[in-house]
N, C-alpha and C positions, 0 to 999 in steps of 0.2 A: 504494500500500500504506500503510495506516495505521500509522505508526511508534509510535503510542501503545498498541499492543496486542502483548503478548507472543505471543499466539496467531498473529497475522498474520505476525510476523517468523519464527516457527519453522515455520509452515506453508509459507512460501516456501522456507525452506532444506530442509525435508522434500522438497518437489517437486524441487529440484535434486538431492538425494541419490538420489531414486528414478530420475530420468532418467540420472544417472551410473551407477547400478547396472545399469539395463537395457542401456545401451551396453556396459558391461563384460561382463555376462552373455551378450549376443549375440556379442560378439567371442570370449569364452572358448569358447562352443559351436562357433563356426566355426574355432577354432584360429587366429585372426587374429594377424598379427605386432604389431598394435596393442594386444593384450590387456594387456600389461604396463603400457603408458602409461595406458590407461583405468582399469586397476585402481589404479594409483598415485594418480591424481586422485580416484577414488572413495574410497579409503581415507583420503586426506588430509582430505577434506570430512567424512567420518564421524567421524574423530578430533577434528576441531575442534568438530563438533556435540556430541559427547559431553562434551567439555571445557566447552562453554558450559552445557549442561544441568546437569552435576554441580557446576560451580563458580559459575555466575551465576544459576541458576534454582532448583535443588533446595534450596540452602542457605536460600532465602527463603520456602519454602513454609510456610504456616500449619499447623503440625502439631497442629491442634486435635483432630483425630479419628484414631482408629486406622486408619480406611480410607485416609486420605491417606498416613499413614506406610507402610502396607502397599503402596500404589501405588508410592511412591518406592523401596522395597526391591525390588519386582518389576522396575521399570524399570532400576535399577542392575544387577540380576542379568542382565537381558537385554543390557545394554551389555557385560558381561563375556563372555557367550555369543557376541555378535556379534564382539567383538574376537578371540575364539578362532577363529571362522570366518575372519576376515580373515588371521590368522596362518597358518592351514591353507592358505588360497588362496595366500598369498604364498610359502609354502614349496614349492608344487607347481603353479605356474600352468599349465604345459602339460598337466597331468593332472587338472584340476579335474573332478569328477563333476557331471553335470547335476543329479542329485538333491540334492547339497550346495548348488548354486546355488538350486534351488527351495526347499529348506528354509530357507536364509538369507532369501530374498525373503519367504517366509511370515512369518518372525519379524519382519523389518523392517516389513512392512505392519501386523501386529498391534500392534507397538510404537508405530508412528506413530498408529494409530487410538486407542490408549489415551491417548496424550499429547494429541491434538487434541480428543478428546471428553470425557475424564475428568479432565484435569489442567490444561492451559493456560486453558480457560474459567474454571475455579474460581479459578485464580491471578489472572486479569484482574479478576474480580469481588470477591474477598475480601481482597486485600492493599491496603494504603494506597497512595495515589497516589505518595507520595515513595519507597516501596519499589519500586513498578512502574517509576518513572523510573530508579531505580538499577539495576534488573535490565536494562532496555532499554539504558542507558548501557553496562553491562558486556557485553551481547550485542554491541553495536556496536563495542566495543573489539577484538573478535576479528574480523578481516576474513573475512567469508563472502560468497561470490558467491550472488546470488539467481537469476541466470539462467545457463544453460549457454553456453559459448563458441559 
């Protein structure tokens, strides 16, 4: 994995988050006794990911255009919505509705696609190398697993 690309780092973590969600979703649907543990791991990685995005990446975006500013606002709003889902799941793990899981997954996938196609490539191209290095340094300060156990 090229460590000199914000896109590559975040795509790898997106892949981990997706695999953790799928594990959690499948266990929740089966009412598995491991549901709580898989949810906890998934929620932990999501919260770290949002922290990285909001504190190490979004703050450095070149807000030269209104379209970039609007993308950031939309992504932050989606973070809030997803955290709301996580709190709802946490409060009622045994009774999670399949539709809520599917709605969350749809939101997660749309969010991921927007970042990977409309945001991170722009960031990698438009910011100065010293800024990119600082972002990558900050990303790496928050320990994220790139592969699942």
